[in-house]
C-alpha positions as a Markdown table, in Angstrom:
| # | Residue | x | y | z |
|---|---|---|---|---|
| 1 | Met | 0.0 | 0.0 | 0.0 |
| 2 | Leu | 2.8 | 2.4 | 0.9 |
| 3 | Ile | 4.6 | 1.7 | -2.5 |
| 4 | Ser | 1.4 | 2.4 | -4.5 |
| 5 | Leu | 0.8 | 5.7 | -2.6 |
| 6 | Leu | 4.4 | 6.8 | -3.1 |
| 7 | Ala | 4.1 | 6.0 | -6.8 |
| 8 | Leu | 0.9 | 8.0 | -7.1 |
| 9 | Ala | 2.5 | 10.9 | -5.2 |
| 10 | Trp | 5.5 | 10.8 | -7.5 |
| 11 | Ile | 3.3 | 10.8 | -10.6 |
| 12 | Gly | 1.3 | 13.7 | -9.2 |
| 13 | Asn | 4.5 | 15.6 | -8.6 |
| 14 | Val | 5.9 | 15.0 | -12.1 |
| 15 | Val | 2.8 | 15.4 | -14.2 |
| 16 | Asn | 0.7 | 18.5 | -14.4 |
| 17 | Asn | -2.5 | 18.3 | -12.4 |
| 18 | Met | -4.7 | 19.4 | -15.3 |
| 19 | Leu | -3.3 | 16.6 | -17.5 |
| 20 | Leu | -4.0 | 14.0 | -14.8 |
| 21 | Thr | -7.5 | 15.3 | -14.4 |
| 22 | Phe | -8.0 | 15.2 | -18.2 |
| 23 | Leu | -6.8 | 11.6 | -18.4 |
| 24 | Leu | -8.8 | 10.4 | -15.4 |
| 25 | Val | -12.0 | 11.9 | -16.9 |
| 26 | Leu | -11.3 | 10.8 | -20.5 |
| 27 | Gly | -10.8 | 7.1 | -19.6 |
| 28 | Pro | -14.3 | 6.5 | -18.1 |
| 29 | Val | -16.0 | 8.7 | -20.7 |
| 30 | Thr | -14.6 | 6.7 | -23.6 |
| 31 | Leu | -15.3 | 3.2 | -22.2 |
| 32 | Pro | -18.9 | 2.9 | -23.3 |
| 33 | Gly | -18.0 | 3.8 | -26.9 |
| 34 | Leu | -15.1 | 1.4 | -26.9 |
| 35 | Lys | -17.3 | -1.4 | -25.6 |
| 36 | His | -20.1 | -0.6 | -28.2 |
| 37 | Gln | -17.6 | -0.7 | -31.1 |
| 38 | Gly | -16.1 | -4.0 | -29.8 |
| 39 | Ile | -12.6 | -2.5 | -29.5 |
| 40 | Leu | -12.4 | -3.2 | -25.8 |
| 41 | Gln | -13.3 | -6.9 | -26.3 |
| 42 | Asn | -10.8 | -7.2 | -29.1 |
| 43 | Tyr | -7.9 | -5.8 | -27.0 |
| 44 | Ser | -8.8 | -7.9 | -24.0 |
| 45 | Arg | -8.9 | -11.0 | -26.2 |
| 46 | Gln | -5.5 | -10.2 | -27.6 |
| 47 | Ile | -4.0 | -9.6 | -24.1 |
| 48 | Ala | -5.5 | -12.9 | -22.8 |
| 49 | Gln | -4.0 | -14.7 | -25.8 |
| 50 | Gln | -0.6 | -13.2 | -25.2 |
| 51 | Leu | -0.7 | -14.1 | -21.5 |
| 52 | Lys | -1.8 | -17.7 | -22.4 |
| 53 | Asn | 1.2 | -18.0 | -24.8 |
| 54 | Ile | 3.6 | -16.6 | -22.2 |
| 55 | Val | 2.4 | -19.0 | -19.5 |
| 56 | Gly | 2.4 | -21.9 | -21.9 |
| 57 | Gln | 6.0 | -21.3 | -22.9 |
| 58 | Lys | 7.0 | -21.0 | -19.2 |
| 59 | Leu | 5.3 | -24.3 | -18.4 |
| 60 | Lys | 6.9 | -26.1 | -21.4 |
| 61 | Lys | 10.4 | -25.0 | -20.3 |
| 62 | Lys | 9.9 | -26.7 | -16.9 |
């Protein structure tokens, strides 16, 4: 918990507050459109496939 709070404090110190606010608002606002267009499902499927490949390769090496 302490490490995550320190990381957030560091990010807040480095990046302008208006940019952080913009990104935090932009993310949730775009999610319904991404889900409606199927983009969110496509990327989540690709990420799951990549993780499956990585885990499969690790298991084959053992």
